[in-house]
C-alpha positions as CSV (number, residue, x, y, z in Angstrom):
1,M,-1.1,-18.9,-21.9
2,A,-2.6,-16.2,-24.0
3,F,-4.8,-13.5,-22.3
4,H,-7.6,-11.7,-23.7
5,R,-8.5,-8.1,-23.2
6,R,-12.1,-7.3,-22.9
7,K,-13.6,-4.5,-25.1
8,S,-16.6,-2.6,-24.3
9,T,-18.1,-3.2,-27.9
10,I,-18.5,-6.8,-26.6
11,W,-20.1,-6.2,-23.4
12,L,-23.7,-7.0,-24.6
13,T,-22.7,-10.6,-25.7
14,A,-20.8,-11.2,-22.6
15,A,-23.6,-10.3,-20.5
16,A,-25.9,-12.6,-22.5
17,A,-23.4,-15.6,-21.9
18,A,-23.8,-14.6,-18.1
19,M,-27.4,-14.7,-18.4
20,A,-27.4,-18.0,-20.0
21,L,-25.4,-19.3,-17.2
22,V,-27.9,-18.0,-14.7
23,A,-30.9,-19.4,-16.7
24,G,-29.0,-22.8,-16.6
25,G,-28.7,-22.7,-20.3
26,A,-25.8,-24.5,-22.1
27,A,-25.4,-22.1,-24.9
28,V,-22.4,-19.6,-24.7
29,V,-21.8,-17.1,-27.4
30,A,-18.2,-17.8,-28.4
31,V,-15.5,-16.5,-30.7
32,G,-12.1,-18.0,-31.7
33,S,-8.9,-16.7,-30.0
34,A,-5.6,-16.0,-31.4
35,D,-4.6,-19.7,-30.5
36,G,-7.8,-21.2,-31.6
37,T,-9.4,-21.5,-28.3
38,A,-13.1,-20.8,-28.1
39,L,-14.2,-18.5,-25.4
40,A,-17.3,-16.4,-24.3
41,D,-17.1,-12.9,-25.8
42,G,-15.6,-10.6,-23.1
43,A,-14.6,-13.2,-20.9
44,L,-11.1,-14.0,-19.7
45,D,-9.4,-17.3,-20.6
46,E,-11.0,-20.3,-18.8
47,G,-7.6,-21.4,-17.4
48,L,-7.3,-18.1,-15.4
49,F,-10.2,-19.0,-13.1
50,V,-10.4,-21.9,-10.5
51,D,-13.3,-23.6,-8.7
52,I,-11.8,-23.0,-5.4
53,T,-13.6,-26.2,-3.8
54,K,-11.4,-28.3,-6.1
55,V,-8.0,-26.9,-4.6
56,K,-6.2,-28.6,-2.0
57,P,-5.3,-26.8,1.0
58,N,-2.1,-25.0,0.6
59,V,-1.8,-22.3,3.3
60,K,1.2,-23.3,5.7
61,K,1.7,-20.9,8.9
62,P,5.0,-20.9,10.7
63,K,4.7,-22.6,14.2
64,P,4.6,-19.9,16.8
65,E,7.6,-20.0,19.3
66,N,7.2,-19.1,23.0
67,D,8.2,-15.4,22.3
68,A,5.6,-15.2,19.4
69,T,3.8,-11.7,19.4
70,T,0.2,-12.4,18.8
71,G,-1.4,-8.8,19.2
72,T,-3.4,-7.2,16.2
73,F,-3.7,-3.7,15.4
74,T,-6.6,-2.8,13.0
75,V,-6.9,0.6,11.2
76,D,-10.4,1.6,9.9
77,C,-9.6,3.6,6.7
78,G,-12.9,2.9,5.0
79,R,-13.4,1.5,1.5
80,N,-12.8,4.4,-0.6
81,E,-16.3,5.8,-0.3
82,N,-15.0,9.2,-1.6
83,G,-13.8,7.7,-4.8
84,H,-10.2,8.5,-4.7
85,F,-8.8,6.7,-8.1
86,N,-5.8,7.4,-10.5
87,P,-3.4,5.3,-12.6
88,D,-0.4,6.9,-10.6
89,N,2.3,5.2,-8.5
90,F,4.3,7.7,-6.8
91,I,6.7,4.9,-5.2
92,A,7.6,3.2,-8.5
93,Q,6.9,6.1,-11.0
94,P,7.4,9.4,-9.3
95,G,6.1,12.5,-10.9
96,V,4.6,10.3,-13.9
97,R,0.8,11.0,-14.6
98,N,-0.7,7.4,-15.6
99,G,2.5,5.7,-14.7
100,A,0.8,2.5,-13.4
101,Q,-1.5,2.5,-16.6
102,H,-4.0,1.0,-14.4
103,L,-6.4,2.3,-11.9
104,H,-5.6,2.3,-8.1
105,D,-8.1,2.3,-5.4
106,Y,-6.8,4.6,-2.3
107,V,-7.7,4.5,1.2
108,G,-5.9,6.5,4.0
109,N,-3.9,9.7,2.7
110,L,-6.3,11.9,0.6
111,S,-3.8,13.6,-1.4
112,T,-1.9,10.5,-3.0
113,N,-0.9,11.0,-6.8
114,A,1.9,11.1,-9.0
115,D,3.6,13.9,-7.3
116,S,3.1,12.8,-3.8
117,N,6.2,12.9,-1.4
118,N,6.8,12.9,2.1
119,K,6.1,16.5,2.8
120,S,2.8,16.6,1.0
121,L,1.7,13.3,2.3
122,Q,2.3,14.6,5.9
123,K,0.2,17.9,5.3
124,A,-2.7,16.0,3.8
125,G,-6.0,14.7,5.3
126,T,-7.0,11.0,5.6
127,T,-9.7,8.6,5.5
128,C,-8.4,6.9,8.6
129,K,-10.6,7.3,11.8
130,N,-7.5,7.4,14.2
131,G,-5.6,10.0,12.0
132,D,-3.2,7.7,10.2
133,K,-2.1,9.4,7.1
134,S,-0.6,6.4,5.5
135,A,-1.2,5.7,1.9
136,Y,-2.7,2.3,0.9
137,F,-3.4,1.4,-2.6
138,W,-4.2,-1.5,-4.9
139,P,-5.4,-2.0,-8.6
140,V,-9.3,-2.0,-8.6
141,I,-11.5,-5.2,-9.7
142,R,-14.1,-4.5,-12.5
143,I,-17.0,-6.4,-13.8
144,N,-17.7,-6.5,-17.6
145,K,-21.5,-5.6,-18.0
146,A,-23.6,-4.5,-21.1
147,E,-23.3,-0.8,-21.3
148,D,-26.9,-0.3,-21.2
149,D,-26.9,-2.1,-17.6
150,E,-23.7,-0.7,-16.4
151,E,-23.9,1.2,-13.2
152,K,-21.4,4.2,-13.7
153,A,-18.6,4.7,-11.5
154,P,-18.4,7.8,-9.4
155,P,-17.1,10.7,-11.7
156,K,-13.4,11.4,-11.4
157,K,-12.5,14.2,-9.3
158,D,-10.4,17.0,-10.9
159,D,-7.3,16.8,-8.8
160,K,-5.1,19.2,-11.0
161,A,-5.0,21.9,-8.3
162,Q,-3.9,19.5,-5.8
163,Q,-1.3,18.0,-8.2
164,D,0.1,21.6,-8.8
165,K,0.1,22.3,-5.2
166,D,2.1,18.9,-4.6
167,K,4.5,20.0,-7.3
168,A,5.3,23.1,-5.4
169,D,5.7,21.4,-2.2
170,K,8.0,18.8,-3.9
171,A,10.3,21.6,-4.9
172,A,10.7,23.3,-1.5
173,P,13.4,22.1,0.8
174,T,12.1,20.3,4.0
175,V,13.5,19.1,7.5
176,E,14.7,15.5,7.5
177,C,15.1,14.0,11.0
178,P,15.9,10.6,12.3
179,D,13.0,8.6,13.3
180,V,12.6,8.1,17.0
181,A,9.8,5.5,17.3
182,S,11.9,2.8,15.5
183,A,14.8,3.5,17.9
184,L,12.6,2.7,21.1
185,P,13.1,-0.6,22.7
186,E,10.5,-3.4,22.0
187,D,9.2,-3.3,25.7
188,V,8.0,0.3,26.4
189,P,6.9,0.0,30.2
190,D,3.0,0.7,30.6
191,K,3.6,3.2,33.0
192,A,5.9,5.2,30.5
193,Q,3.5,5.1,27.4
194,A,1.7,8.3,28.2
195,E,4.9,10.3,28.6
196,I,6.6,8.6,25.6
197,S,3.7,9.5,23.5
198,R,3.6,13.1,24.7
199,E,7.1,13.5,23.7
200,L,6.7,12.0,20.3
201,E,3.9,14.3,19.6
202,N,6.2,17.2,20.9
203,I,8.9,15.9,18.2
204,E,6.2,15.8,15.5
205,K,5.2,19.3,16.1
206,Q,9.0,20.5,16.3
207,I,9.5,19.2,12.8
208,D,6.2,20.7,11.4
209,E,7.2,24.1,13.0
210,A,10.7,24.1,11.3
211,D,9.1,23.2,7.9
212,K,6.7,26.2,8.1
213,R,9.5,28.4,9.2
214,I,11.7,27.3,6.3
215,A,8.8,27.7,3.8
216,S,8.0,31.3,5.2
217,S,11.8,32.4,5.4
218,Q,13.1,31.3,1.9
219,G,15.3,33.9,0.5
220,Q,16.1,35.4,4.1
221,G,19.4,35.8,5.7
222,G,22.9,34.4,4.7
223,P,24.1,31.1,3.6
224,N,24.0,30.1,7.3
225,F,20.5,31.3,8.2
226,V,18.8,27.9,8.1
227,Q,21.3,26.3,10.2
228,N,21.4,29.0,13.0
229,A,17.9,30.0,13.0
230,I,15.9,26.7,12.4
231,L,18.1,23.4,12.4
232,G,20.1,24.6,15.5
233,P,17.0,25.5,17.7
234,L,15.4,22.4,16.6
235,K,18.2,20.2,17.7
236,D,18.3,21.8,21.1
237,K,14.6,21.3,21.3
238,R,14.7,17.6,20.4
239,V,17.7,17.1,22.7
240,A,15.4,18.2,25.5
241,A,12.4,16.0,24.5
242,L,14.7,12.8,24.1
243,D,16.4,13.4,27.4
244,R,12.7,13.4,29.1
245,M,12.2,10.3,27.3
246,E,15.4,8.6,28.7
247,I,14.4,9.7,32.2
248,A,10.9,8.2,31.7
249,F,12.8,4.8,31.4
250,R,15.2,5.3,34.2
251,R,12.7,6.4,36.6
252,L,11.1,2.8,36.2
253,N,14.6,1.4,36.8
254,Q,14.5,0.4,33.0
255,Q,17.6,0.4,30.6
256,A,17.2,3.9,29.0
257,P,17.8,3.8,25.2
258,E,20.5,6.3,23.9
259,L,18.2,8.7,22.1
260,K,20.0,12.1,22.1
261,Q,22.1,11.0,19.0
262,L,18.9,11.3,17.3
263,A,18.6,14.8,17.8
264,P,20.4,16.5,14.7
265,C,18.3,17.0,11.6
266,K,19.4,18.1,8.1
267,L,17.9,20.0,5.3
268,K,16.5,17.6,2.6
269,D,16.6,19.2,-0.9
270,Q,13.4,18.0,-2.7
271,N,15.1,18.4,-6.1
272,S,17.9,16.1,-5.2
273,K,18.3,13.0,-7.5
274,G,18.6,9.5,-6.3
275,L,18.2,7.8,-3.0
276,E,19.6,9.3,0.2
277,N,19.5,6.7,2.7
278,G,16.3,5.2,1.0
279,G,15.1,8.8,0.3
280,E,11.7,9.7,-1.1
281,N,12.1,8.6,-4.8
282,S,14.7,7.6,-7.5
283,D,14.3,8.3,-11.3
284,T,16.0,5.0,-11.7
285,A,13.8,3.0,-9.5
286,Q,11.3,0.6,-11.2
287,A,9.5,-1.7,-9.1
288,E,6.8,-2.6,-11.6
289,G,9.2,-3.1,-14.6
290,T,10.8,-0.5,-17.0
291,E,8.3,1.7,-18.4
292,N,8.3,3.8,-21.4
293,K,7.3,7.3,-19.9
294,K,6.8,9.1,-23.2
295,N,3.4,10.2,-23.6
296,Q,2.1,8.6,-20.3
297,N,1.3,12.1,-18.6
298,N,-1.1,12.8,-21.7
299,V,-3.3,9.7,-21.1
300,E,-6.4,10.2,-19.2
301,E,-9.1,8.2,-17.9
302,N,-12.5,8.9,-18.9
303,A,-15.4,10.3,-16.6
304,N,-16.0,6.5,-15.3
305,N,-12.3,6.0,-14.6
306,E,-11.7,3.7,-17.4
307,L,-8.4,3.4,-19.2
308,P,-7.5,1.5,-22.4
309,G,-7.7,-2.1,-21.8
310,N,-9.1,-1.6,-18.2
311,E,-12.8,-1.1,-18.8
312,G,-16.0,-2.0,-16.8
313,E,-17.7,-1.3,-13.5
314,I,-15.3,-0.8,-10.7
315,Q,-16.3,-3.0,-7.7
316,R,-15.6,-1.2,-4.4
317,P,-14.6,-3.7,-1.6
318,E,-17.3,-4.7,0.7
319,V,-14.9,-4.9,3.4
320,A,-11.3,-3.4,3.4
321,E,-9.5,-4.7,6.4
322,L,-6.1,-3.0,7.3
323,Q,-4.3,-5.1,9.9
324,F,-0.9,-4.9,11.6
325,R,0.3,-8.2,13.1
326,G,3.2,-9.7,15.1
327,S,5.9,-12.4,14.4
328,P,5.8,-16.0,15.2
329,V,9.3,-15.6,16.5
330,G,9.5,-12.7,18.9
331,K,8.8,-9.1,19.3
332,V,8.6,-6.3,16.6
333,V,10.1,-2.8,16.4
334,A,8.4,0.1,15.0
335,M,8.3,1.0,11.3
336,P,10.2,4.2,10.6
337,K,7.9,7.0,9.2
338,F,7.6,7.2,5.4
339,L,8.8,3.5,5.1
340,R,7.8,2.2,1.6
341,V,6.7,-1.3,1.2
342,L,5.6,-3.4,-1.8
343,Y,3.5,-6.5,-2.0
344,G,3.3,-8.6,-5.3
345,D,4.5,-7.6,-8.8
346,A,2.4,-5.8,-11.1
347,K,4.5,-7.1,-14.0
348,A,4.9,-10.6,-13.1
349,G,4.1,-11.7,-16.5
350,Q,7.1,-9.6,-17.9
351,N,9.6,-10.1,-15.1
352,G,8.6,-13.7,-13.9
353,P,7.1,-14.9,-10.7
354,K,9.8,-14.1,-8.5
355,N,8.2,-11.2,-6.7
356,A,4.4,-12.4,-7.4
357,K,2.3,-13.7,-4.6
358,A,-0.8,-16.0,-4.7
359,S,-3.4,-13.4,-3.4
360,W,-6.8,-14.9,-4.2
361,T,-9.2,-16.9,-2.2
362,C,-13.0,-17.0,-1.0
363,S,-14.4,-16.2,2.4
364,G,-14.4,-19.2,4.6
365,F,-11.3,-20.5,2.6
366,E,-8.7,-17.7,4.0
367,D,-6.8,-20.2,6.3
368,K,-6.7,-23.1,3.8
369,V,-6.2,-21.8,0.2
370,L,-4.5,-19.0,-1.6
371,I,-4.2,-19.1,-5.4
372,D,-2.8,-17.1,-8.2
373,K,-6.0,-17.6,-10.4
374,Y,-9.3,-15.9,-10.1
375,P,-11.5,-18.0,-7.8
376,I,-15.0,-19.1,-8.3
377,C,-16.4,-19.3,-5.0
378,P,-19.2,-21.6,-3.8
379,Q,-22.7,-20.2,-3.1
380,G,-22.6,-17.9,0.0
381,S,-18.9,-17.4,-0.3
382,K,-17.2,-14.1,-1.4
383,V,-14.1,-13.3,-3.6
384,K,-11.2,-12.2,-1.3
385,R,-7.8,-10.8,-2.0
386,I,-5.2,-11.2,1.0
387,H,-2.1,-9.3,0.6
388,D,0.5,-10.0,3.1
389,F,3.4,-7.5,3.1
390,P,7.0,-8.2,3.8
391,S,8.0,-7.6,7.7
392,C,11.8,-7.7,7.8
393,W,13.4,-4.4,7.7
394,D,17.0,-3.5,7.4
395,G,16.9,-1.2,10.2
396,K,18.1,1.7,8.1
397,N,16.4,2.7,4.9
398,I,12.9,3.8,4.2
399,D,13.3,2.9,0.6
400,S,15.8,1.1,-1.9
401,A,16.5,1.4,-5.6
402,N,14.1,-1.4,-6.5
403,H,11.8,-0.7,-3.7
404,R,12.3,-4.2,-2.2
405,D,15.7,-4.6,-0.6
406,H,15.2,-2.7,2.3
407,I,12.3,-4.6,3.6
408,V,11.9,-8.3,2.8
409,F,10.1,-11.5,3.8
410,P,10.8,-13.7,6.7
411,D,11.9,-17.1,5.9
412,Q,9.3,-20.2,5.9
413,N,9.6,-20.4,9.9
414,G,9.0,-16.6,10.2
415,K,12.7,-15.5,11.0
416,C,14.3,-12.5,9.6
417,K,17.6,-13.0,7.9
418,K,20.8,-11.6,9.6
419,G,20.9,-7.9,9.9
420,F,17.1,-7.4,9.5
421,K,14.5,-6.7,12.2
422,A,10.9,-7.9,12.5
423,V,8.4,-5.0,12.0
424,P,4.7,-5.3,12.3
425,Q,3.3,-7.2,9.4
426,L,0.6,-5.4,7.4
427,R,-2.1,-7.7,6.0
428,I,-4.7,-6.1,3.7
429,S,-7.8,-8.2,3.3
430,L,-10.3,-7.1,0.5
431,T,-13.8,-8.9,0.2
432,Y,-16.0,-8.2,-2.8
433,N,-19.6,-9.0,-3.4
434,I,-19.2,-10.3,-7.0
435,P,-22.3,-12.4,-8.1
436,R,-21.7,-15.9,-8.8
437,D,-23.0,-15.9,-12.2
438,V,-20.3,-13.2,-13.2
439,Q,-17.6,-15.6,-11.4
440,Q,-18.6,-18.6,-13.5
441,A,-18.9,-16.6,-16.9
442,R,-15.3,-15.3,-16.2
443,L,-16.4,-11.7,-16.4
444,Y,-14.4,-10.1,-13.5
445,S,-10.7,-9.2,-13.4
446,V,-8.2,-7.1,-11.6
447,D,-6.8,-3.8,-13.6
448,S,-3.2,-4.3,-15.0
449,F,-0.7,-3.1,-17.3
450,P,-2.1,-3.5,-20.8
451,E,0.6,-6.2,-21.7
452,E,-0.1,-8.1,-18.7
453,E,-3.8,-8.4,-19.8
454,H,-5.6,-8.9,-16.5
455,N,-3.3,-11.9,-15.6
456,P,-4.3,-12.5,-11.7
457,L,-0.8,-13.2,-10.8
458,T,-0.2,-9.4,-11.2
459,D,-2.2,-8.7,-8.2
460,H,-0.3,-6.2,-5.9
461,D,-0.5,-3.7,-3.3
462,D,1.5,-0.7,-2.1
463,F,1.9,1.1,1.4
464,A,3.7,4.2,2.5
465,N,3.9,4.7,6.2
466,V,2.8,8.1,7.1
467,M,1.6,7.3,10.8
468,S,2.5,9.7,13.6
469,Q,5.1,8.4,16.0
470,Q,2.4,8.1,18.5
471,I,0.1,5.9,16.5
472,M,3.2,3.7,15.5
473,T,4.1,3.2,19.3
474,R,0.5,2.2,20.3
475,L,0.6,-0.2,17.4
476,V,4.0,-1.8,18.5
477,N,2.8,-1.9,22.0
478,C,-0.5,-3.7,21.1
479,V,1.2,-6.3,19.0
480,N,4.0,-6.9,21.4
481,T,1.4,-7.3,24.4
482,G,-0.9,-9.6,22.7
483,K,-3.8,-7.2,22.5
484,K,-6.4,-7.0,19.9
485,C,-6.8,-3.2,19.2
486,R,-8.9,-1.4,16.7
487,E,-8.8,2.4,15.9
C-alpha cells in the first residue's frame, strides 16, 4: 500500500475538499497518486481510514480468575498544556537530537529530551499532581488545514540551556542502588504502610544526599575516597532503614522480606558504554529501527513545531488518562525505578507488524473495537488512542538491548511466562476532539518517521518510571486491594 505525505502547499485544496463534504457536495479536488489512485489533495489514502461502525467487535479480555487484581491507580499529569514537544527519544536514540524524526507530546517529567538519563530525570520537575516524575510520551496527531486558517501551535521553547545542563549531568558519576519497592511482598499490611512509606522516603533522601556529595567532592581525596566517605556510610544508613522495614513486618507477625541484602550501592559511571543490568542507554539499542544518525542533530523543527513530512496543526488531547491496572490472574509487584517500557513500533512499516499494536478506536467503542487504521467516528463520538503497555517484568533488568526483552506482554489468558513477574499495567488513553468532517476528508494523522508516511500502524508510546518508591508502593497497594485511586 502506498502512503502519501501531505505538503503545506496543498493545504488550501485539502481544506476545500473538507468544506465540500461539510456542505454535502459530491465534488472533491483530486490528483493522481504514484499508483494511479485518485485522492483528495492533502488527504491520506482512503484505505488508511475505516468507518468504525462497520467494524465487527474484536476486543477480547482475559477471563478474571479468583485472585485477579481489580484496582486502578490513575495519575493526573495534564494534557501537555505547557507545550513540551521535541523530536527526540532518549530511550531508543540517546543523545541524538531529532532521533525520532517526528514530534512527541510529553506529560510528566519536565526535562525529557535526547540527553535525559536517570539523574537528570530524577532532578527535574513534573506536571503530575502527585509528584510522579515519570516520563510519558507519544507522537502528536495533526490536522492539515489551509495555512490562512491554521491555528498556530504554541512556539517551541528554547531548551538548549536544559540540554547543556543534562549533558553535564550525564557526564558526572552517580550512585546506583538496588530498588527496594520492587522487592517488597505483594501484600504490605495496612498497619505497616505508613512506616514502610516513611523508610522508602528516607532511602530516596539518602541516595539524593550521596549524589550531591559526589558532585560537590569530585577531585577530592584518594582512590578510595568515594567508597570510604560516601558509599560506606550510605550502606550503613540503608541497613538501618531496611532493618526498620523488616521489623515493621515482624511486629505484625508477618513473614519479613530479606531486605538488608539490598543495602550496598555502587558508583555508576555515566560515560560507560552498553547496558549494565539493563542500564540507562546503549548506543547499539535501536527499538525504533536502525537509524542513520548523520546530520540528525542539525534538523530543527520550525517555530510551529513542524518537521519535514510532519506538518499541520497539532491536536492536544482533550483527555489524557494515565492509569495503572492489575492482572487478571493474581497480584502485581512494584515496577523498579527507572524501568523503561515501550508500546508499539514506530517503524512497523519497515520492521513488520510483530511489535505493532491496534491502538485506534472511538469513544463508546473502547471495549468493543480496536483497529490499526484511523477511525471515522459516528456523530457525537470522538477519536481515541488506547495504549496498553506490556506488564510482565523479568524481575531484574530496567532495560534491555532492544528495550523489549526485559518486559513483555502476558499471554492471551493474562499470564506471564516462566521467570517473569506481573507488574501494574500502564494504559494511556488519549481522546481527541477532531471534527467529523476532517475525519471524513482523511485530513488527520499521527506523526511518523518520513519513510512510514503516517501509517496508523506505527502508533506507539514510551514510558520511563521515575516514581518515588513511596508512590509506587501506594500504587501496588491500591491495585492489589481492589481500590480505585486517583492522584
